[in-house]
N, C-alpha and C positions, 0 to 999 in steps of 0.2 A: 503492499500499501503506500508507505512513506521510503522505504530503504530498497533500492536497487539490492536484486540478490548477490550477495559476495558470499565466500566461505567464511569470512568471519561473523558476518550476520547471520547467517544460516544457524550457526553454531550456537550463537547467543541466543536467538530468538527461539531455537528449538527447546533449550534449558528453562529461559524464562517464561515460556509457555506451560512448563511442567512445575512451577512454583506454586506453592499454599500461599493464600490471599488470605490477609484481614481487610474487609470492606468497610472503610471507615466512615461511610454515610450512606444511609438508605431510608425509606420509610416503610420499612415491611415489619408487618406483625405476625404473619404465618400464614399459611395455604389457607385459611378461611376468609382471609380479606382480599384473595386474588380476584381481580375483576372479572367477572362471568360475561364473556362476550361471544356471542353466537354468530356474528357476521364477519367475514375476514379482513374487510377492511378498517372495520374499527378497531378487529385485533391487531392489524400490523401499524396503524397510527398512535398508538400510546404513547404517554409521555412526551418529550420534546418535540417532535416532529411537527404538532400541531403547530408551533411558534413560526416555524418556518414555511408552512401552508399560508397562516395567515401574510407573514413576511413577502410571500409569493402572492397577493393581491386577492386571495380568497376571502371573501366577504364571511363575517360571524355566521349567518345562517346555514350558508352552504359547509362551512366547517361542522357545526351542529348535525347537519344532514350525513356527512361523512362518519362522525363518532357512533352514530346510533348504532348500539350493539344488536338491535334486531331488525336492522333496516334490509332494504332490497340490493343486494349486490350488483346485479343487472342494471338498476335505475342509476346505481351510484358510478359506475365504472366509467361512463364517458366523460364524467366530471373528475372523477378522480385521476385518470390517464393525463388528462390534460395539466393538472395542478402537479402530479407527479413528476413529468418532464419537467417542469420548472424546478423541482427540488430537489432531484435523486441524488446529486452530487455531493450534499453538505454532509456534514460527520454524523447529524441527527438521521438523516435518511440512510446513512450507511450501516446504522442500527439495525434499520427497518430490513434493509437487504440482507443483515446478516442473519437475522429472527428468520426471514424468509428462507434462506439457503439452508441453514443448518438445523432449524427446528422442524420445517415443513419439506424440506429436498426440493425447492424450486429454485432455479439459477436464476430467471427474470420474472419483472413485475407483469403479467399479462391476465386475461380474465380467466382464461384457462386456468393458470396456475392459480388464481382465487378462489374458485371452485373447488380445485383439489385441497386448498387450504380450508377452505369451510367444512370439508368431511374430516377434517382432524382436530378440530374445534374441541370436541367433547372430551378429546384426551386431556385437555388442560385441567388438570384436577390436582388432587392434594400430592399424589405420587408423582406426578409430572412436575409442581414444584420444587419438591426435596431433590429432586433427580438433577434439574437444572442447577441448581447450587451444588450438587457434589459434583458434577461432572465439570464443572467451572473451577472446582478446587477450591471454594471459598469457605474457610475453616470457621470463622467469626464474621459477626456483622454489628457495627454499631448502628444502632436504628432510633430514628426519631421519628417516634411513633405515639406517646403520651400526649394527651389532651385533646384527640382530634374528636373524641366525643367528652360530653359535659361530665362523667362520672369515670374516665378512664382512670386519672392520678388516683384516685380514693380507693378504687378496686385494686389497682396496683400494689399500694402502700398496704391494704389491708391482705393482700394475698390472694384475692379473688381473681388477680386477670395474672394470667402467664404468657411468655411467650416462648418459641421455639429454641432451643437448646443452645443453638449458634448465634442466637441474638442477645445482645446487650444493650440496653436501653440508655438515653440521653434524656436529661430533663432538659426541658423545653422552656428554657427563660421568659420568651414572649407572653407564655401563658400566666405570667405575674406582672406585666408591666400594664401601664395605664392607656399607653397609644396603640389602637387597634392594630394588631396583625393578623390575628385568626377571630371568629366567631366567638369565641371565648376567651376572656382574657379577664384581669381586674381594671377593666377601665371603667365600672360602674359597679353599684352596691351589688348587685347579685353576683357578678364576678368575684369581688372581694371576699362575698360570705361564703362562694361557692370553695375558694381558697383556705377560708378559716375550717370549712367543714373537713378538708383534708387534714387538717390538724387536730380537729375536735376543739374548735372555738368558732365563737361568735366576736367579730372584729369590730372595735368601737374607737381605734385609734390608729395612726400609721404606725406605730411603735408596736402595739400589738399584732398588727400585720406582719412586721418585719419577721417578728419573732415566729409565728405561723411558718413564714416563708422558709427561714431556716430550719424549723422541725421538719416540715415537709421533704426539703433536700436531704438533710441528715438520714430522714426515713428511707428515702428513696435508694442512696448509697446502700444503706445496710440491706435493701431488697435486692441490689445488685447493679443499680445503675452507676455505670462509670464515667461519668463527667455529664457537662452542660450544653446546650445549644443557644446561641442569640444571636442576634443581627443588631449590631449598632448602627443607630441611624446616623450614617457618615456625613449625609449632606446637611445635617444641622450642626455636625460636631459634637460628640458626647464630651462634653467638658463639664459639668456639674459635679463637684465633689462634696459640697456643705449641702446641710438639711435645707429643703426650699422655706420659703416665709412662711407666716403666719397662715392658716386657713381664713379665708373669705368668701363669702357669697360670689359664687358664678368661678370662682377660681378652681382649678385643676385639682385642687386637694379636696373639695366640697364632697366627693363621693365616699371619703372615709368615714364621717360620721351620720352623713343623711342619704336620703333617695334623689339627690338632687342630679341631675342630668351632667354625666360625663363629659369633660372637655376634651377637644382633638388636637391635633397639631396645629399651631404652634403651641398653645396655651400650656398643654400638659407637659411640653419638653423638659421646663425645671425639675419637676416632680420624676419624670421617666428618667433622665438622667442620674437624679440622685438614686433613684434606686437601682440603675444598673450598676453604678458604682459599689453600692451596697451588697450586691449580688455577687459581685467579684470579690468582693470580703469575705463573704459566706463560701464562694469556692475555693480560696485560699484556707480558710480554716478547715474546710474538709476534704482537702487534697484532692480537688476535682478539677480536671482540665476544662477549658473552655474552647468550644467551636465558634469560630466567628465566620461569618458570610463576609467575604469580599468581593468585588469585581461584578462581573456580570450577573443580572437577575433573570430569575424565569420569567416567561410571557415576554410582550412586547410593551413598548411605549416607556421603558425605561429609561432615566437620564444617565447620561456618562460621568457626569461630573459628581456623581453621587457616590459612585462605586471604588474609588482608590483606598487601597489599605494604608496610605499614607496620613489620612486622616486618622488612624487608630494610634498615631505614635504615641499621644499623650497617654492614653489605655496601657500602651505597654511598657511607657516609661513608671508609670504610677504604680501597676499592678506588678511590680517585678516579682513576685513570689508566685503569680499564678502561669501557669502552663497555657499557652494560646495556641491553638490549631487553627491557623488560616485557611480559609478554603478556595478553592476554585482556581488557585492560579493568579488571582486579583486581575484575571482579563478584563482587560487589554493592558494593565500597568504592570508589565512584568519586572521593569528595572525597580521599580519603587519597591514590589515584594523583595527581590532579592536583596535588595538593601536592608530592608527590616529583619529577613531571615538570618542574614550574616551579623547585623548588630545588635540583636536582642536575643540574649540567651533563652528567653522565656516564650520564643516564638518558634514554630514551625510550619513547614509549607505542606499542604493539604492538597492533593490534587483530583480530589473529588469533582466530577462532572467534567472536569477541564479536558480529557482527550476527545470528547464529543463535541466540546464547545469551539475547540479550534486543536485538532492533534499536530498541526505544523508548529504552534507557538508552545503547545506542550513537549513537544519532542524539543525546541530550541532551547526551552526552559531547564529543562531537566539537564542537558547537555551542559548548559550554563552553570548550573547549579551544582554539579561536579565539582567544578572548577574554582567557585566561588564560595561554597557553603559546606561545612562539615556534613557530610553525606547521611548524617544519624539524624538530620532535621528535617528531612523529607517522608512524606506518608504517600504512596504509591498510588493507592485507586480509592473510590468511592463511586458507586453506580448511581446513587440520588434517584432511585426510580420507587414508585408505589407499589409493592408487591405485584410486580410483574417480573420473574426472575429472568425469564428468557430474555429480556431487555438487559437486564444488568448483566449478566452471561456476554451477551454481544458486546456490551461496553467494555466488559473486562478482556476480550479479545481486542479490541483496538488499544486499551491501554497496555498491555502487553505487548504489542507491536510497539507502540510509542516508545517504551521504556528501551525494547532492544533498541531500535533504531538508535535513540538516543545514546546508549552505551556502545553499541558497533561502531559509531562515528569515532567516538573517542578511542574507543581499540584501533580501529585504523589509521587514525593519527598519531597512534603512539603515546597518547597520555596512559590509558591503563592498559595492562594485559587481561586478557580474557576472564582468570580467575579472578581478577580486581573486578572485571566489570559484572559478573555472576555474582560476586559476593554483595555488590552494593544492591543488585536487584533485589535479590533474598532479604537483603535490609529495610529499603523501598516499601515491598510489597509486605512484608510479615514482621519482619524483628524490631524496627523503629515503632511501628503504631502499638506494637506488643509492649514495648518498654513504656512509652510515652503515656499510654491508658493503664498502666498495671494490670495486664490482662493473666499474667500468668501463666502463659504457655510456654511451651518449651520452645528456646530458638532454635531457626535451623540453618543449614548449612547447605549451600546448594552443591 
């Protein structure tokens, strides 16, 4: 795909393809949550490809028609064929092409191929789910799946909600913030009390709320959570370090003692920033690493000026005892990310999602990372899909190729020998996240 065949690349690629993997970021809860799709076009455009379809002049109503899991393939095909021809060469589309080829045995997109895919969709069951992950050699998955439903967290803390053995959950901090990111958050009275119930408390003050959040995070760690995931709002620069001012009518803090409507951005920003820094202190006290989104955002109409991890510099400087796992290669700001990873001992580079955002960028970044950053600070893969294991497995194939290509380039230039290249690959894909997240697995040697 990215590297011309050569003896060095072929040898490295073959061995990288066989390495076990710790998948550093997914939204997977288990086979019971796998999307049920009976129509092949809908089954083949799960996930990120929809963003490229919209970018290629597809109107929202047409996209909804294509995504209908029970729709008529014969009616969809003329529309989809035209859109596919406009998008089939992107990395998102490469995932679909790999799923089409490796899961369903079809070399190219056609109506006849889609009919044959449709005949196989009933086999997407629990056994299929497990087999996809086993064949991909995904050993463990760090999954952001709590709080998608109102009582998820409470059930998890009580031991009533469990996940497959290979899944390690992350605590989702946006749930505890007042600026809305998901439907469930602390943005209003009901959201605050929902969090209070997780700690068996009725919340009447900010102090009580913070104590409840700490108790929830501590309980979640005791139940097996291995870190926290959050999204610093870099467009507004997260700088608030002191307690917000006195509560007043109509302010962002009015939701704490009353049922008053909650404020949004920017009124709630001082409180939201204060909470962010307090949660970082909790993470420090509980020895929980923090996964932070950087770079490109999912979907469309996102602003490039809010994406750069350089805006997190003050966070990294302030919270020097917190381990930060910086997501997505900070695309398209490679140089700034390499600067941060090189200069801040508490920051690691997480390649989740990146190989299918821009595999050429990912290859260049990994190649440059070897010569600029201690290689122990790179985490090589995260699929970033929602219970669609065939998509994560296809993404991993692209990621393995990217890694092999970057390391083969350095080996061919004489910077690395092949044994060193394979050792780095094993560290990126398994040993580094194992150590960073305190997962307790036996280290691997290639």
